[in-house]
C-alpha positions in Angstrom: 75.2 95.4 72.2 75.4 93.1 69.2 76.4 89.4 69.6 77.9 87.5 66.7 78.4 83.7 66.4 80.8 82.1 63.9 79.7 78.5 63.6 82.4 76.4 61.9 83.2 72.8 61.5 86.0 72.9 64.1 85.1 75.8 66.5 82.2 78.0 67.5 83.1 81.5 68.4 81.1 84.4 70.0 81.9 88.1 70.0 80.0 91.0 71.6 80.4 94.4 70.0 79.4 97.8 71.2 77.7 100.3 68.9 81.2 101.7 68.1 82.5 98.2 67.1 84.6 97.8 70.2 84.9 94.2 71.4 83.2 93.8 74.8 83.5 90.0 75.0 85.0 87.1 73.0 85.0 83.3 73.6 85.3 80.1 71.6 84.8 76.4 72.1 85.5 73.4 69.9 82.4 72.5 67.8 80.8 69.5 69.6 81.0 66.3 67.6 78.3 64.6 69.8 75.3 65.8 67.9 73.2 68.8 66.7 71.5 69.4 70.0 74.8 69.7 71.8 75.9 72.4 69.3 72.7 74.3 70.0 73.5 74.2 73.7 77.1 75.3 73.1 75.8 78.4 71.3 73.4 79.1 74.1 76.2 78.8 76.7 78.5 81.0 74.6 75.9 83.8 74.4 75.3 83.6 78.1 79.0 83.8 78.8 79.4 86.8 76.5 76.6 88.6 78.3 78.0 87.8 81.7 81.4 89.2 80.6 80.0 92.4 79.1 77.3 92.8 81.7 74.7 93.5 79.0 72.3 91.7 76.7 72.3 91.9 72.9 70.9 90.8 69.6 72.3 87.6 68.1 73.5 87.0 64.5 75.0 83.8 63.3 77.4 83.1 60.4 77.4 79.5 59.1 79.0 77.6 56.2 76.0 77.0 54.0 72.8 79.0 54.1 69.2 78.7 55.3 66.5 78.2 52.7 64.4 81.4 52.9 61.1 79.4 52.4 61.7 76.5 54.7 64.3 77.7 57.1 66.3 74.5 56.7 70.1 74.7 56.3 71.6 73.4 53.0 75.1 73.2 51.4 77.0 73.2 54.7 80.3 71.4 55.2 79.4 71.5 58.9 77.2 68.6 58.1 75.4 68.4 61.4 73.3 71.4 60.5 72.2 70.4 57.0 68.4 69.9 56.9 67.9 71.4 60.3 65.7 74.4 61.2 68.7 76.1 62.8 67.1 79.5 63.1 64.0 78.2 64.9 66.0 76.0 67.2 68.4 78.8 68.2 65.5 81.2 68.8 63.9 78.6 71.1 67.2 78.1 73.0 68.1 81.8 73.3 64.6 83.2 73.8 65.0 85.9 71.2 65.0 86.4 67.4 68.2 85.3 65.6 69.5 86.3 62.1 71.5 83.8 60.1 73.7 84.3 57.1 76.4 82.5 55.1 79.9 83.1 56.5 81.1 84.8 53.3 78.2 87.2 53.5 79.2 87.9 57.0 82.7 88.7 55.8 81.3 91.2 53.3 79.0 92.9 55.9 81.9 93.1 58.4 84.2 94.8 55.9 81.4 97.0 54.6 80.5 98.3 58.1 84.0 99.2 59.5 86.6 97.4 57.4 88.3 97.5 54.0 85.0 98.4 52.3 83.7 101.0 54.6 83.8 103.6 51.9 81.9 101.5 49.3 78.2 100.9 48.6 78.6 97.4 47.1 81.2 95.1 48.6 82.0 91.7 47.2 83.7 89.6 49.8 85.6 86.5 48.8 87.0 83.8 51.1 90.0 82.0 49.5 90.8 79.5 52.2 90.3 75.7 52.2 87.4 76.4 49.8 86.2 79.4 47.8 83.2 81.4 48.9 81.6 84.7 48.1 79.3 87.2 49.7 77.7 90.5 48.8 76.9 93.5 51.0 74.9 96.4 49.7 74.6 99.5 51.8 76.2 97.4 54.6 73.5 94.7 54.6 73.6 91.2 53.2 72.3 90.6 49.7 71.4 86.9 49.9 69.1 86.9 46.8 65.6 85.5 46.3 66.8 81.9 46.7 69.2 82.7 49.5 72.2 81.6 47.4 73.5 84.8 45.9 77.3 84.9 45.4 77.8 81.1 45.7 80.7 81.5 43.3 82.6 78.5 44.5 80.1 76.4 42.5 80.0 78.0 39.2 82.4 76.5 36.6 85.9 77.9 36.3 85.4 80.7 33.8 87.0 80.5 30.3 88.1 76.9 30.9 91.0 75.9 28.7 91.0 72.6 26.8 93.5 71.0 29.2 91.3 72.0 32.1 88.0 70.6 30.7 85.9 69.0 32.1 87.5 69.8 35.4 88.0 68.1 38.7 85.0 66.5 40.4 83.8 68.7 43.2 82.4 67.6 46.5 79.0 69.0 45.3 78.9 66.3 42.6 79.6 68.5 39.6 82.8 68.9 37.6 84.9 72.1 37.2 83.7 74.1 40.1 85.8 77.1 41.1 85.9 75.6 44.6 88.4 73.0 43.2 90.7 75.6 41.8 90.9 79.1 43.3 91.5 78.2 47.0 94.1 76.4 49.1 92.7 73.0 48.3 92.8 73.8 44.6 96.4 75.1 44.7 97.5 71.8 46.4 95.4 69.7 43.9 96.9 71.6 41.0 100.4 71.1 42.2 99.8 67.4 42.8 98.3 67.0 39.3 101.2 68.8 37.6 104.1 67.2 39.6 102.7 64.0 41.2 104.0 65.3 44.5 101.7 66.2 47.5 102.6 69.5 49.1 100.8 71.8 51.6 99.6 75.2 50.3 101.9 77.0 52.7 104.9 75.1 51.4 103.9 75.8 47.8 103.8 79.5 48.6 107.2 79.3 50.3 108.7 77.4 47.4 107.2 79.9 44.9 109.0 82.7 46.8 112.2 80.7 46.6 111.9 80.4 42.9 111.0 76.7 42.6 109.8 76.2 39.0 106.8 74.0 39.7 105.6 76.1 42.6 105.9 79.3 40.6 103.9 77.7 37.8 101.2 76.5 40.2 100.9 79.9 41.8 100.7 81.5 38.4 97.8 79.2 37.4 96.0 80.0 40.7 96.2 83.7 40.1 95.1 83.4 36.5 92.0 81.3 37.6 91.2 83.8 40.3 91.5 86.6 37.8 89.0 84.9 35.5 86.5 84.7 38.3 86.9 88.4 39.3 86.6 89.4 35.7 83.3 87.5 35.4 82.0 89.0 38.7 82.9 92.5 37.4 81.0 91.8 34.2 78.0 90.8 36.2 78.0 92.7 39.5 80.7 95.4 39.0 81.1 96.0 42.8 82.8 99.0 44.2 85.4 96.9 45.9 86.6 93.3 46.2 87.6 92.3 49.7 89.6 89.0 50.1 89.7 86.9 53.2 90.9 83.4 54.1 94.4 82.0 54.2 95.5 82.9 50.7 94.3 86.5 51.1 97.4 87.0 53.2 99.8 86.2 50.2 100.8 89.7 49.1 101.9 88.5 45.7 98.2 87.9 44.9 97.5 91.7 45.0 100.5 92.4 42.8 99.5 90.0 40.1 95.7 90.1 40.0 94.7 93.4 38.5 96.8 93.1 35.3 95.5 89.6 34.7 91.8 90.6 35.1 92.0 93.2 32.4 92.6 90.6 29.7 89.3 88.8 30.5 87.1 91.8 31.2 84.5 93.0 28.8 85.9 96.5 28.9 89.0 98.5 28.3 90.5 98.6 31.8 90.1 97.2 35.3 90.2 99.8 38.2 88.2 98.1 41.0 90.1 98.1 44.3 91.1 94.6 45.5 91.8 94.8 49.3 92.7 92.4 52.1 90.1 92.0 54.8 90.9 94.5 57.5 89.6 92.3 60.3 91.2 89.1 59.0 89.9 85.9 60.6 87.6 88.0 62.8 85.6 89.3 59.8 83.1 86.4 59.9 82.2 86.7 63.6 82.1 90.5 63.5 79.9 90.4 60.4 77.5 88.0 62.2 77.1 90.6 64.9 76.5 93.4 62.4 73.6 91.4 60.8 71.6 93.5 63.3 72.0 97.2 62.3 68.4 98.4 62.4 
């Protein structure tokens, strides 16, 4: 049995998968706000509950926002700020009494979809989360490609490609730099763009609804969002050229994205055409926790 943990800022979820990918147990709790140690205990208790439910023991993989430094084991770049600077892997291994594998949540999405999802027929899967923020992950031969520094595919924090004069130098990102893709090609970016263009605050879901109703400002904001996402996928194709892109997160559920993207990408690509499949994550919001479980495949 393989156990996966999805550690987020608002909830911690556990799933237990059999060798065939069938769910044997699933539980979740709100992420404790009372301290790091309480979060470690919450994971310990979730694993114990999953094993009681399934009447079996298993390996444990954990998906987190951010990533562990491969040399120190300390977590960095996480918006679940309690774990930044912490030796999360060592602390979880001590609490659980077994080895633990940890990966960035977007890498877990890529692994999940590569094993038994929308990228199961592909060797190189590039997973992209377009939710509140913008994250990326790579799976090669169904395993995480984290890179030498452990930060491969951190695409939310490269600059918006082919930035136009009116876009330069870009919004200030939470990481401290300007113009990061994380401020454009995601739900937060769509809302910020609409606010900048109109002076009116509006939720992403409402912008999408208004776009579908033909509201001029919403149509324009969505068009800019698609164009910015297309620039990024063109750059990734020029560099990585994966076998498939798999999209997750809230905006991945907007069908118009898939209608508009391929044609936009071609114009930015260093090549004569764009033929890479762009697919919606088959496992949806479960991709992260399933991918954490699939970190153990050997």
